[in-house]
C-alpha positions in Angstrom: 2.3 23.0 -2.1 2.7 19.4 -3.3 3.2 19.2 -7.0 3.3 16.1 -9.3 4.7 18.0 -12.3 8.2 16.7 -11.6 7.0 13.2 -12.5 5.6 14.2 -15.9 7.5 14.2 -19.3 9.2 17.4 -20.1 8.9 17.2 -23.9 5.5 18.8 -25.1 4.9 15.9 -27.5 5.6 13.3 -24.9 3.4 15.2 -22.4 0.5 15.3 -24.9 0.8 11.6 -25.6 1.0 10.8 -21.8 -2.2 12.9 -21.2 -4.0 11.2 -24.2 -3.2 7.7 -22.8 -4.6 8.6 -19.4 -7.7 10.2 -20.9 -8.3 7.0 -22.9 -8.0 5.0 -19.7 -10.3 7.4 -17.8 -13.0 7.0 -20.5 -12.6 3.2 -20.5 -13.1 3.1 -16.8 -16.2 5.3 -17.1 -17.7 2.9 -19.6 -16.9 -0.1 -17.4 -18.5 1.6 -14.4 -21.7 2.2 -16.3 -21.8 -1.4 -17.5 -21.2 -2.7 -14.0 -23.8 -0.5 -12.5 -26.3 -1.8 -15.1 -25.5 -5.4 -14.3 -25.7 -4.7 -10.5 -29.1 -3.1 -10.9 -30.4 -6.4 -12.4 -29.0 -8.5 -9.6 -30.3 -6.4 -6.7 -33.7 -8.0 -7.1 -32.3 -11.3 -6.0 -31.1 -11.7 -2.5 -30.2 -15.4 -2.0 -28.1 -18.2 -3.5 -25.9 -17.8 -6.5 -27.5 -14.5 -7.7 -26.7 -12.9 -4.3 -23.0 -14.0 -4.7 -22.9 -12.6 -8.2 -24.3 -9.3 -7.0 -21.5 -9.2 -4.3 -18.9 -9.8 -7.0 -20.4 -7.0 -9.1 -20.2 -4.7 -6.0 -16.5 -5.4 -5.7 -15.9 -5.0 -9.4 -17.6 -1.6 -9.4 -15.8 -0.5 -6.2 -12.4 -1.2 -7.6 -13.2 0.5 -11.0 -14.5 3.6 -9.2 -11.3 3.8 -7.2 -9.2 3.6 -10.3 -11.3 6.2 -12.1 -11.0 8.6 -9.1 -7.2 8.1 -8.9 -6.8 8.8 -12.6 -9.0 11.9 -12.5 -7.0 13.2 -9.5 -3.7 12.6 -11.2 -4.9 14.5 -14.3 -6.6 17.1 -12.1 -9.8 16.7 -14.0 -12.9 18.5 -12.7 -15.6 16.4 -11.0 -18.3 15.5 -13.4 -21.8 15.1 -12.0 -23.3 11.9 -13.2 -27.1 11.5 -13.6 -27.2 8.5 -11.4 -24.6 9.7 -8.9 -26.0 9.8 -5.4 -26.8 13.4 -4.4 -25.0 14.9 -1.5 -27.4 14.8 1.4 -27.3 16.9 4.6 -25.3 15.4 7.4 -27.9 14.1 9.9 -28.7 16.4 12.9 -27.9 13.6 15.4 -24.2 13.8 14.6 -22.6 16.1 17.3 -21.2 19.4 16.0 -18.1 21.2 17.2 -17.7 24.7 16.0 -14.4 26.1 14.8 -14.4 29.8 14.1 -11.8 31.3 11.8 -11.3 35.1 12.0 -8.9 37.3 10.0 -5.7 38.3 11.8 -6.1 41.7 13.5 -9.3 43.8 13.8 -8.4 46.6 11.4 -8.9 46.9 7.6 -5.8 46.1 5.6 -6.7 48.8 3.1 -7.5 51.9 5.2 -6.9 50.8 8.8 -10.6 51.2 9.7 -12.3 49.2 12.4 -13.8 45.9 11.3 -17.4 44.9 12.3 -19.2 41.7 11.7 -21.8 41.6 8.9 -22.4 37.9 8.5 -20.7 34.6 8.3 -20.2 31.5 6.1 -20.3 28.0 7.7 -18.8 24.8 6.1 -19.7 21.4 7.6 -17.0 18.7 7.4 -17.8 15.2 8.4 -15.0 13.9 10.6 -14.3 10.5 12.3 -12.7 10.4 15.7 -11.9 6.8 16.6 -15.2 5.2 17.8 -17.5 8.1 16.7 -18.5 10.6 14.1 -18.4 14.4 14.6 -19.1 17.3 12.4 -16.6 20.1 12.3 -18.6 23.3 11.7 -16.1 25.7 10.3 -17.5 29.3 10.8 -15.8 32.2 9.0 -17.3 35.6 10.0 -17.5 38.2 7.2 -16.2 41.4 8.5 -16.6 44.8 6.9 -14.6 48.0 7.4 -16.4 50.9 8.9 -14.2 53.3 7.0 -13.9 51.9 3.4 -16.6 49.2 3.6 -14.0 46.6 2.4 -15.0 43.0 3.3 -12.6 40.7 5.0 -12.9 37.0 5.7 -10.5 34.3 6.8 -9.8 31.8 4.0 -11.1 28.2 4.3 -8.2 25.9 5.2 -6.9 23.5 2.5 -8.7 20.2 2.5 -7.4 16.7 1.5 -10.1 16.6 -1.2 -10.7 20.0 -2.7 -14.4 21.0 -2.4 -14.9 17.6 -0.6 -16.8 17.1 2.6 -14.7 14.4 4.4 -12.2 15.3 7.1 -8.8 13.8 7.2 -9.7 11.5 10.0 -12.6 10.0 8.1 -10.5 9.5 5.0 -7.8 7.7 7.1 -10.5 5.6 8.7 -11.8 4.4 5.2 -8.3 3.7 4.0 -7.3 1.7 7.1 -10.6 -0.2 7.1 -10.1 -1.3 3.5 -6.4 -2.0 3.4 -5.6 -3.0 7.0 -8.9 -4.4 8.2 -9.9 -5.8 4.8 -13.4 -4.3 4.7 -14.6 -3.6 1.1 -16.1 -0.2 0.6 -19.7 -1.5 0.1 -19.5 -3.1 3.6 -18.2 0.1 5.1 -21.1 1.9 3.5 -23.5 -0.6 5.2 -21.7 0.0 8.5 -22.0 3.8 8.2 -25.7 3.4 7.4 -26.2 1.8 10.8 -24.9 5.1 12.3 -27.5 7.0 10.2 -25.0 8.2 7.6 -25.8 7.7 3.9 -22.4 7.4 2.4 -22.6 5.5 -0.9 -19.9 3.1 -2.0 -19.1 5.2 -5.1 -18.5 8.2 -2.8 -16.1 6.2 -0.7 -14.3 4.9 -3.8 -13.9 8.5 -5.0 -12.3 9.4 -1.6 -9.9 6.4 -1.8 -8.7 7.2 -5.3 -8.1 10.9 -4.5 -6.5 10.2 -1.1 -4.0 7.7 -2.5 -3.1 10.1 -5.3 -2.4 12.8 -2.7 -0.4 10.4 -0.6 1.7 9.1 -3.5 4.8 11.3 -2.8 5.0 9.7 0.6 5.0 6.2 -0.9 7.7 7.3 -3.3 9.8 8.6 -0.4 9.5 5.2 1.3 10.6 3.6 -1.9 13.7 5.7 -2.0 14.4 4.8 1.6 14.1 1.1 0.9 16.5 1.3 -2.1 19.1 3.1 0.0 19.7 0.0 2.1 22.6 -2.3 1.8 20.3 -5.4 1.7 16.6 -5.6 0.8 13.9 -8.3 0.7 11.8 -8.9 -2.4 8.7 -11.0 -3.1 5.5 -10.9 -5.2 2.0 -12.3 -5.1 -0.7 -12.7 -7.7 -3.7 -10.4 -7.7 -6.7 -10.7 -10.1 -7.4 -7.7 -12.3 -10.3 -7.1 -14.5 -9.4 -7.4 -18.2 -10.9 -4.5 -20.1 -13.7 -5.5 -22.5 -13.7 -9.3 -21.7 -15.7 -9.4 -18.4 -13.0 -11.7 -17.1 -9.9 -11.3 -14.9 -6.2 -11.6 -15.6 -3.4 -12.3 -13.2 -1.6 -9.2 -12.1 1.1 -8.9 -9.4 1.8 -6.9 -6.3 5.5 -6.7 -5.5 7.0 -5.8 -2.2 10.5 -4.6 -1.4 11.4 -4.5 2.3 14.2 -3.0 4.4 14.6 -4.1 8.0 18.0 -3.8 9.6 16.9 -4.3 13.2 18.2 -7.9 13.4 21.7 -6.6 13.2 21.2 -3.8 15.7 20.7 -0.9 13.3 18.4 2.0 14.2 17.4 2.7 10.6 13.6 2.6 10.3 12.1 -0.5 8.7 9.9 -0.1 5.7 7.8 -2.0 3.1 7.4 -0.6 -0.4 4.8 -2.0 -2.7 4.5 -1.8 -6.5 1.8 -3.0 -8.9 2.1 -4.5 -12.4 -0.4 -6.0 -14.8 1.8 -9.1 -15.3 5.0 -10.8 -13.9 7.6 -9.9 -16.5 11.1 -9.5 -15.2 11.2 -5.9 -16.5 9.1 -4.8 -13.6 11.5 -5.5 -10.8 14.3 -4.2 -13.0 12.3 -0.9 -13.3 11.4 -0.9 -9.6 15.0 -1.4 -8.4 16.7 1.0 -10.9 19.6 2.6 -9.0 19.7 0.0 -6.3 23.0 -1.7 -5.6 23.4 -4.3 -2.9 22.1 -7.6 -1.6 18.6 -8.9 -2.3 16.9 -11.7 -0.5 14.4 -13.4 -2.8 13.0 -16.7 -3.9 14.0 -18.5 -7.1 11.9 -16.4 -9.5 13.6 -16.5 -12.9 12.7 -12.9 -13.6 15.3 -11.8 -11.0 18.2 -13.5 -12.9 18.8 -10.5 -15.2 19.2 -8.3 -12.2 21.9 -10.6 -10.8 23.7 -10.9 -14.2 24.0 -7.1 -14.3 26.2 -7.3 -11.2 24.9 -4.5 -9.2 22.4 -6.7 -7.3 23.7 -9.8 -5.5 21.4 -12.7 -4.6 20.7 -14.2 -1.2 18.4 -17.3 -1.4 15.8 -18.2 1.3 16.1 -21.2 3.7 12.4 -20.9 4.6 11.6 -21.9 1.0 13.9 -24.9 1.3 12.4 -26.0 4.6 8.9 -25.6 3.2 9.6 -28.2 0.5 10.7 -30.8 3.1 7.7 -30.0 5.4 5.3 -30.7 2.5 7.0 -34.0 1.8 7.0 -35.0 5.4 3.3 -34.2 5.9 2.2 -36.1 2.8 4.6 -39.1 3.1 6.0 -39.2 6.6 9.5 -39.3 5.1 12.3 -39.9 7.7 14.8 -38.1 5.3 12.6 -35.1 5.1 12.2 -35.1 8.9 16.0 -35.2 9.4 16.4 -32.3 6.9 13.9 -30.3 8.9 15.8 -31.0 12.1 19.1 -29.9 10.7 17.6 -26.7 9.3 16.2 -26.0 12.8 19.8 -26.1 14.1 20.7 -23.2 11.7 17.7 -21.2 13.0 18.8 -21.8 16.6 22.2 -20.1 15.7 20.3 -17.2 14.2 18.2 -16.8 17.4 21.5 -16.4 19.3 23.0 -13.9 16.8 19.9 -11.7 16.5 20.4 -8.1 17.5 24.2 -8.3 17.5 26.3 -6.1 15.3 27.1 -7.4 11.8 30.7 -8.5 12.6 29.6 -10.4 15.7 26.8 -12.1 13.7 29.3 -13.1 11.0 31.7 -14.5 13.6 28.9 -16.6 15.3 27.8 -18.0 11.9 31.3 -18.9 10.9 31.9 -20.7 14.2 28.6 -22.5 14.7 26.3 -22.2 11.6 28.9 -22.9 8.8 29.7 -26.5 10.0 26.0 -27.3 10.2 25.3 -25.8 6.8 28.1 -27.6 5.0 27.3 -30.9 6.7 23.7 -30.5 5.6 24.8 -30.0 2.0 27.0 -33.1 2.0 24.2 -35.2 3.7 21.5 -34.1 1.2 23.8 -34.9 -1.8 24.4 -38.4 -0.3 20.6 -39.1 -0.1 19.8 -38.5 -3.8 21.3 -41.8 -5.1 19.2 -43.9 -2.7 15.8 -42.5 -3.8 13.8 -42.3 -7.0 14.8 -39.3 -9.0 11.2 -38.4 -9.9 9.9 -38.5 -6.3 8.8 -35.3 -4.5 11.6 -35.9 -2.0 14.3 -35.9 -4.7 12.8 -32.7 -6.1 13.0 -31.1 -2.7 16.6 -32.2 -2.3 17.7 -30.9 -5.7 15.9 -27.6 -5.0 17.6 -27.3 -1.6 21.1 -27.9 -3.0 20.6 -25.3 -5.7 19.3 -22.7 -3.3 21.9 -23.4 -0.6 24.7 -22.5 -3.1 23.1 -19.1 -3.4 22.5 -18.8 0.3 26.2 -19.1 1.3 26.8 -15.3 1.4 24.8 -15.1 4.6 27.5 -17.0 6.5 30.1 -14.3 5.8 28.0 -11.1 6.0 26.3 -10.1 9.2 23.9 -7.8 7.4 22.2 -10.7 5.6 19.5 -13.1 6.9 18.9 -16.8 6.6 15.5 -16.3 4.9 13.3 -13.9 3.1 10.6 -13.9 5.7 10.7 -10.1 6.0 9.2 -9.8 2.5 6.8 -12.7 3.0 5.4 -11.2 6.2 4.6 -8.0 4.4 2.5 -10.0 1.9 0.1 -11.2 4.7 -2.1 -8.1 4.5 -2.4 -8.5 0.7 -3.3 -12.2 1.0 -6.0 -11.4 3.6 -7.3 -8.4 1.6 -7.4 -10.5 -1.6 -9.9 -12.9 0.0 -12.3 -10.0 0.6 -12.0 -7.7 -2.4 -11.1 -10.5 -4.8 -9.6 -8.3 -7.6 -8.6 -4.8 -8.6 -10.4 -2.9 -11.3 -7.4 -1.7 -13.4 -3.8 -0.8 -13.1 -4.8 2.5 -11.7 -6.7 0.7 -8.9 -3.7 -1.6 -8.3 -1.4 1.4 -8.0 -3.8 2.9 -5.5 -3.7 -0.3 -3.4 0.1 -0.4 -3.6 0.3 3.2 -2.2 -2.1 2.4 0.6 -0.3 -0.9 1.6 3.1 1.0 1.5 1.9 3.6 4.0 -0.1 1.4 6.3 2.4 -1.5 6.5 5.4 0.8 7.0 3.6 2.6 9.8 2.9 -0.7 11.5 6.5 -1.8 11.1 7.6 1.3 13.0 5.0 0.9 15.8 2.9 3.8 14.6 -0.8 3.7 14.6 -1.7 4.0 10.8 -5.0 5.6 11.5 -3.7 8.4 13.7 -0.7 9.0 11.4 -2.7 9.1 8.2 -5.3 11.4 9.7 -2.6 13.9 10.7 -0.7 13.5 7.5 -3.7 14.0 5.2 -4.6 17.2 7.1 -1.1 18.6 6.5 -0.2 17.3 3.0 -2.2 19.8 0.9 0.0 22.7 2.0 3.2 20.8 2.6 6.3 21.5 0.5 7.4 18.5 -1.6 11.1 19.2 -0.6 10.2 18.5 3.0 8.1 15.4 2.4 10.5 13.2 4.4 9.4 15.0 7.6 5.9 13.3 7.3 7.2 9.7 7.1 5.9 7.4 9.8 9.3 7.2 11.7 9.5 11.0 11.9 5.9 11.4 13.2 4.9 11.9 16.8 1.3 11.8 18.0 
């Protein structure tokens, strides 16, 4: 069975303090949820204009808070508490097709006395499942058998479920996760879509499923993180995400960090992966904690918080030419500068060399760069330095040139090492899903909600990088996880999975 005990403090006092902090956060989320529900009830009477937009914002705030609360409750293994205003579980509509699955005990003899078993009744459990494009109900029937000799009752056990005592099947849970974090559909919109199919699945119910599912999936995200940090060269980036600030009714700027590993450009068969982490601010301590134990090259932008990592000596910096190019593109678009246009043209020559070297082994890539890219690179440096005296030092163009010269000094290692890249686009591409989602869900409810999002993005984006359908993989994995040994968790990673 999967067990999170290995991640908890071992000292009893530390463990009690850890539990106390989580309980305080659970209670705070419960109070926030009640407040948001009250506000939303007041807005529902208005359907148009600014009041309608405010109601939608409250829907999103409530959704993210409920996910965070469910994730924390699952982490602490707290029992489900029935709230007075919580939607009651309604029967699954009769129009949803049923498929019956009968589970019978092994053998037809009593394990106590060896007598013949005969059927005396049955228990049936209905599980709402989602098969791509349609809903079905798995009706799990477990006959109750009695021994004719000793009257002992026998019944097959109910299989483990992704959510204990929950009604959703693994396919439905995967569908909700992929719809929210890959297709960018907030849960209240999913609830409206389900309603068109005759299913009354409240937003708060879906939020509970997301929180508990991501908690169950966390060991897989941790395994992907270990895989990323085992690489010789990684890619790092971060992006702002709004987070509700407790007690203020406002949001603060939190961060989602991504660390990528992709060795396909130099012919490696090592699976690519994207690992996401969440933090409530942008302090440099966060990447230091995330990358503890990693030693190698890191492609990144010029974020000052990375400087301490480089000074420690175990992580070596590789700058990004795409950031350099972007500065000149902005100047050229706004001013039509001939110098900026020429810089863009010269940078394009470096990318043309990269296109030729892509897919070759590291030694071959390094040889191509030394022969063809190095002269272009050095000539670009000399040419840029020569332009500075002729232009105003306070102009945007001068700023772009100074930035380029500083970053190119830190980009030189790529010329000598075939495992490095000319830019950090691998990390930037992995942030596209976050940027799209941010436009739809606007903010996260708390750090627990942010961690749930980071887990979901890690799994879904890594599956996509490996050409694996995230919906099919997550559905299969969620079904197997409850009974899977933590020591064999790597067997469930996307690149090990076969449909």
